[in-house]
C-alpha positions in Angstrom: -54.3 -12.3 57.6 -54.0 -15.4 59.7 -50.3 -16.2 59.5 -48.4 -19.1 60.9 -44.6 -19.5 60.8 -43.3 -23.0 61.1 -39.6 -23.0 62.0 -37.1 -23.6 64.8 -35.7 -21.3 67.3 -32.2 -22.0 66.0 -33.0 -21.3 62.3 -31.8 -17.8 61.3 -34.3 -17.6 58.4 -37.1 -18.4 60.8 -36.0 -15.5 63.0 -35.8 -13.2 60.0 -39.3 -14.1 58.9 -40.6 -13.3 62.4 -38.8 -10.0 62.4 -40.2 -9.2 58.9 -43.8 -9.5 60.2 -43.1 -7.9 63.6 -41.6 -4.8 61.9 -44.8 -4.5 59.9 -47.0 -5.1 62.9 -48.6 -8.2 61.3 -49.7 -10.7 63.9 -48.6 -14.3 63.4 -48.3 -17.5 65.3 -44.8 -19.0 65.5 -44.8 -22.8 65.7 -41.5 -24.3 66.8 -41.4 -27.6 64.9 -39.0 -29.1 67.5 -41.7 -28.8 70.1 -44.8 -29.2 68.0 -44.4 -30.9 64.7 -46.6 -30.0 61.8 -49.8 -32.1 61.8 -51.0 -34.1 58.8 -53.8 -31.5 58.2 -51.3 -28.6 58.3 -49.0 -30.4 55.9 -51.9 -31.0 53.5 -52.8 -27.3 53.7 -49.2 -26.3 52.9 -49.1 -28.9 50.1 -52.0 -27.2 48.4 -49.7 -24.5 47.3 -46.2 -26.1 47.5 -44.5 -29.2 46.2 -43.5 -31.9 48.6 -40.0 -31.9 47.3 -39.6 -28.2 48.0 -40.3 -28.8 51.7 -37.5 -31.4 52.3 -34.3 -29.9 53.5 -31.7 -32.0 51.7 -28.9 -30.3 53.6 -30.3 -31.1 57.0 -28.5 -33.3 59.5 -31.5 -35.6 59.7 -31.4 -36.1 55.9 -27.8 -37.1 56.1 -28.1 -39.2 59.2 -31.0 -41.2 57.7 -29.1 -41.5 54.4 -32.2 -40.4 52.5 -30.2 -39.3 49.5 -29.8 -42.9 48.4 -33.2 -44.3 49.5 -36.7 -44.4 48.2 -39.0 -43.3 50.9 -42.5 -41.9 51.6 -41.6 -38.2 51.7 -44.8 -37.1 53.4 -44.5 -39.7 56.2 -40.8 -38.8 56.6 -41.7 -35.1 57.2 -44.4 -36.1 59.7 -42.0 -38.4 61.6 -38.9 -36.1 61.4 -40.0 -32.5 61.6 -36.4 -31.4 61.3 -36.4 -32.5 57.7 -38.6 -29.5 57.0 -37.0 -26.7 55.1 -37.8 -23.6 57.2 -39.4 -21.2 57.5 -42.7 -22.3 56.2 -45.0 -19.3 56.2 -48.7 -20.1 55.8 -51.7 -17.8 55.4 -54.7 -20.1 55.0 -54.2 -22.1 51.8 -51.3 -20.0 50.7 -47.8 -21.0 51.8 -44.1 -20.3 51.1 -41.0 -22.1 52.1 -37.7 -20.2 52.8 -37.3 -16.5 52.7 -40.0 -15.2 50.3 -40.2 -11.5 51.1 -41.6 -10.4 47.8 -44.5 -12.9 48.2 -45.1 -11.9 51.8 -45.3 -8.2 50.7 -47.9 -9.2 48.1 -50.0 -11.0 50.7 -49.8 -7.9 52.9 -50.9 -5.6 50.0 -53.8 -8.0 49.1 -55.0 -8.1 52.7 -55.3 -4.3 52.7 -57.7 -4.3 49.8 
């Protein structure tokens, strides 16, 4: 497994995702999106298994501040420009990715990696 967890240090679910993998002694790389936003290539890799709409946190402060609910906008560009629009955690293992707490999926990944 080659796990990356994209999240922020203030996000409770990002902390829970880290703890989930730590408890199972699964190595991962945590990427704080406030310090190092997701690159276009990373976003494309995530989008190979997720929908763009699933990645946008419609309850975030950035979403409200920019009034995106009532606007037509380039969602991919918005995520690259405003990393705090990203719903977290985004957990990625190669071309596979999840958004939010997806413990059942992560358990399947772990089982598959043992085969």
